[in-house]
C-alpha positions in Angstrom: 2.3 -3.6 32.8 3.0 -5.2 29.3 2.9 -2.0 26.9 5.3 -0.2 29.9 7.9 -3.7 29.5 7.5 -2.9 25.8 7.9 1.0 25.9 11.3 -0.3 28.2 13.0 -3.1 26.2 12.5 -0.4 23.2 14.4 2.2 24.3 17.6 0.6 23.8 16.5 -0.5 19.5 16.3 2.4 18.1 18.9 2.0 15.0 20.1 4.8 13.4 16.1 6.3 12.5 15.0 8.9 16.0 11.0 8.8 16.8 9.6 10.2 19.0 7.4 10.0 21.9 4.3 9.4 20.3 6.0 7.1 17.6 6.7 4.2 20.8 3.4 4.6 21.6 1.5 4.3 18.9 3.6 0.5 18.2 3.2 -0.3 22.0 -0.9 0.8 21.6 -0.7 -1.9 18.1 1.1 -4.6 19.5 -2.3 -5.2 21.5 -5.7 -3.5 19.7 -8.2 -6.0 19.2 -8.7 -6.7 15.0 -11.6 -5.6 14.1 -14.2 -9.1 13.7 -14.9 -10.2 9.8 -17.9 -12.4 8.1 -17.5 -14.4 5.5 -20.5 -15.8 2.8 -20.7 -17.8 -0.4 -22.1 -15.6 -3.0 -23.8 -17.2 -6.0 -20.2 -17.5 -7.6 -18.5 -20.2 -5.7 -14.8 -18.4 -6.7 -15.3 -15.4 -5.0 -16.7 -15.2 -1.4 -17.8 -11.7 0.8 -16.1 -10.4 3.5 -17.9 -8.1 5.5 -16.2 -5.3 8.4 -17.9 -3.1 10.3 -20.2 -2.6 7.5 -17.9 -2.0 4.9 -18.0 -5.6 2.4 -15.3 -6.5 -0.4 -15.6 -10.3 -2.2 -11.5 -11.8 -2.0 -11.0 -15.2 -3.6 -12.9 -18.3 -3.0 -9.1 -20.4 -2.6 -7.4 -17.7 0.0 -7.5 -17.1 3.8 -9.3 -14.8 5.1 -6.7 -14.6 8.0 -4.8 -11.6 6.6 -8.3 -8.9 6.8 -8.9 -7.9 9.9 -4.9 -6.5 9.8 -5.7 -5.2 6.4 -8.6 -2.9 7.9 -7.1 -1.9 10.9 -4.9 -0.5 8.8 -6.1 1.8 6.4 -9.8 2.3 9.0 -8.3 2.0 12.3 -7.8 6.5 13.3 -4.6 8.4 12.6 -4.2 9.2 15.5 -4.1 5.9 17.6 -3.0 4.2 14.4 1.1 4.5 13.0 -0.2 3.3 9.8 -2.9 5.4 9.0 -3.0 6.9 5.5 -5.3 10.0 7.3 -2.7 12.0 7.7 -4.6 15.9 7.5 -1.0 17.2 5.8 -2.1 15.2 2.5 -5.5 16.7 2.6 -7.4 13.7 1.0 -10.6 15.2 0.7 -9.6 18.0 -2.2 -8.0 14.9 -4.2 -8.7 15.3 -8.4 -7.0 12.1 -8.4 -5.1 9.3 -6.5 -3.5 5.8 -6.9 -3.9 3.4 -5.5 -0.4 1.1 -5.9 -0.4 -2.9 -4.9 -4.3 -2.5 -4.2 -4.7 -6.5 -3.4 -8.1 -6.4 -1.4 -8.5 -2.7 -2.1 -9.6 -1.4 1.9 -7.4 1.5 0.5 -9.2 2.5 -3.0 -12.9 1.8 -0.5 -10.9 4.6 1.7 -10.1 6.7 -1.4 -13.5 6.8 -2.7 -15.3 7.6 1.1 -12.6 10.6 0.8 -12.9 12.0 -2.2 -15.9 10.3 -4.5 -15.6 12.4 -7.5 -12.2 12.0 -7.9 -10.0 10.0 -10.5 -8.9 6.6 -9.2 -6.8 4.8 -9.8 -6.3 0.9 -8.5 -2.9 -1.1 -9.1 -2.7 -4.7 -8.9 -0.5 -7.1 -10.5 -1.9 -10.0 -9.3 -3.9 -11.8 -11.2 -5.8 -13.8 -9.0 -6.6 -10.7 -7.3 -8.9 -8.9 -10.3 -12.0 -10.4 -10.3 -12.4 -9.8 -7.1 -11.3 -6.9 -6.9 -12.9 -5.3 -9.7 -16.3 -6.2 -8.3 -15.3 -4.4 -5.4 -14.9 -1.7 -6.2 -18.1 -1.7 -9.3 -19.5 -1.4 -5.5 -18.2 1.5 -3.8 -18.3 3.1 -7.5 -20.1 6.9 -7.5 -20.4 8.5 -11.0 -16.6 8.8 -10.7 -14.6 7.1 -13.4 -13.0 3.9 -11.8 -10.3 2.1 -13.9 -7.8 -1.2 -13.1 -4.7 -1.0 -14.2 -3.1 -4.9 -14.1 0.2 -4.3 -12.9 2.8 -2.8 -10.7 4.9 0.1 -10.9 9.2 -0.1 -11.8 11.9 2.7 -13.4 11.0 1.3 -17.0 7.8 0.0 -18.6 8.2 -4.8 -19.0 8.0 -7.3 -17.6 9.0 -8.6 -14.2 8.3 -11.9 -12.2 6.4 -11.6 -8.9 6.3 -14.4 -5.7 3.0 -15.3 -4.9 2.2 -15.7 -1.7 -0.9 -17.1 -1.4 -0.8 -18.2 2.4 0.1 -14.3 3.1 -1.5 -12.9 -0.5 -0.9 -9.1 0.7 3.0 -10.2 1.1 3.2 -11.2 -2.3 7.1 -9.7 -4.3 8.1 -8.7 -6.8 11.5 -10.0 -7.7 14.6 -8.2 -9.0 15.8 -11.5 -10.1 16.5 -11.3 -14.4 16.7 -14.5 -14.1 13.4 -15.9 -14.2 12.1 -13.7 -16.9 9.8 -15.3 -19.1 7.9 -17.9 -17.3 5.7 -19.1 -14.2 7.6 -21.0 -12.1 8.2 -22.3 -9.1 10.5 -20.3 -6.0 10.9 -21.0 -2.8 7.5 -23.0 -2.0 6.4 -20.4 -3.9 5.2 -19.7 -7.2 6.3 -16.2 -9.2 4.5 -15.1 -12.5 5.1 -13.0 -14.4 3.0 -9.4 -14.6 3.1 -6.1 -16.8 5.5 -3.7 -15.3 4.1 0.5 -16.1 5.3 3.2 -14.3 4.1 5.8 -12.9 5.0 8.5 -16.2 3.9 6.8 -18.2 0.3 6.8 -16.3 0.3 10.3 -15.6 0.7 10.7 -19.7 -1.6 8.5 -20.6 -4.9 9.2 -17.9 -3.8 13.3 -17.8 -2.8 13.3 -14.7 -2.4 17.1 -13.5 -2.1 18.2 -9.9 -3.8 17.9 -6.8 -3.2 14.2 -7.0 -2.3 11.7 -4.7 -0.3 7.8 -5.1 -0.4 5.5 -2.8 2.7 3.0 -2.4 1.5 -0.8 -0.3 4.5 -2.5 -2.7 6.9 -4.5 -0.7 9.8 -2.8 -1.3 10.0 -2.1 -5.2 8.8 1.3 -4.4 12.8 3.7 -4.9 12.0 2.0 -8.3 8.4 3.1 -8.8 9.8 6.5 -7.1 12.2 6.1 -10.1 9.4 5.9 -12.9 8.2 8.9 -11.4 10.8 11.4 -12.3 8.2 14.1 -14.4 5.2 13.4 -12.1 6.5 14.7 -8.7 8.7 17.2 -10.1 5.8 19.0 -12.7 2.3 17.8 -10.9 3.9 17.2 -6.8 1.2 14.8 -6.3 0.9 14.2 -2.1 2.3 10.6 -1.7 2.1 7.9 1.2 4.1 4.9 0.6 4.4 1.9 3.3 8.4 2.3 4.2 8.8 -0.5 6.4 10.0 -3.4 4.2 13.7 -2.7 3.9 15.8 -1.0 7.1 17.1 1.7 4.7 13.8 2.2 2.4 12.4 5.3 3.7 15.3 7.4 3.9 15.5 6.2 -0.3 13.0 7.2 -0.6 13.5 10.3 0.9 15.9 10.5 -1.3 14.8 9.9 -4.4 11.9 12.4 -4.0 13.7 15.0 -2.7 16.2 14.8 -6.2 13.1 14.6 -8.3 11.3 17.6 -6.5 13.3 19.7 -3.8 10.2 22.0 -2.7 8.6 18.6 -0.7 8.6 18.3 2.2 8.9 14.1 4.1 8.5 12.8 6.8 8.7 9.4 8.7 5.4 8.5 10.8 5.3 5.4 13.1 7.6 2.7 14.9 7.5 -0.2 13.2 9.5 -2.4 16.4 8.5 -6.2 14.7 12.0 -6.2 13.0 15.1 -5.4 14.4 16.2 -2.5 13.9 13.0 -0.4 14.4 12.0 1.3 10.7 9.7 4.2 10.4 6.3 2.6 8.7 5.3 4.8 7.4 6.9 7.8 4.8 4.3 11.4 3.9 5.1 13.8 1.3 3.5 16.4 0.4 
């Protein structure tokens, strides 16, 4: 009854995007899904705990709350057929990827997912937050398969440099780069969150630095900064055409803006939207996939 009521209410609030019945059905499934249970254990290092969900363990900063991890796990590991935020799109051909870039690595779940899909691929995990560096490195070391794993302490943008990021200590994965030059050069409090100066790199620079070629995949969940990151990937999209899996729900127009940037860089991309992010009004797509 609750699902039928929800679907009926949503019919009048689609906004400008066109959603399939399956998109809306996935949203309803997610709204009423039971999240997996997590188990927290102390470690030998007082600043880290371990968190286990469904047999997968990560390390996590002890000072941060763990409440979001079940949701983050669901976003990555729940099956594609019932998960609007899933990266496991069949058209991405994940098992045959030669390299992955995980932009917004945070707790490391997508990096683990990529390792499971293609154990021999090069994995580049980008995470700008200082508080996440130790836990992420310790987590990814557990899943090393003999292939190269690189952690880059930087955010993505349209040009190299620095930026300010607001750190949300209650919901660390919601931390976001702020496009405000007034904050440049110093750490300071802003809107009850601490802002930190972080390095910024570009996808084109990473492609040169790590000699990336064809056969790659770029995942982004970077809290609304995906357009700047794509503008910094013009060369890699034009020359190597990696598959793209981008969370685009952060602002209403982000899905369209990202699609325009991708097609301008390489018109041969096939771009599709998936999912119905109904937590905001008007709703917008959850994911963008480009192949």
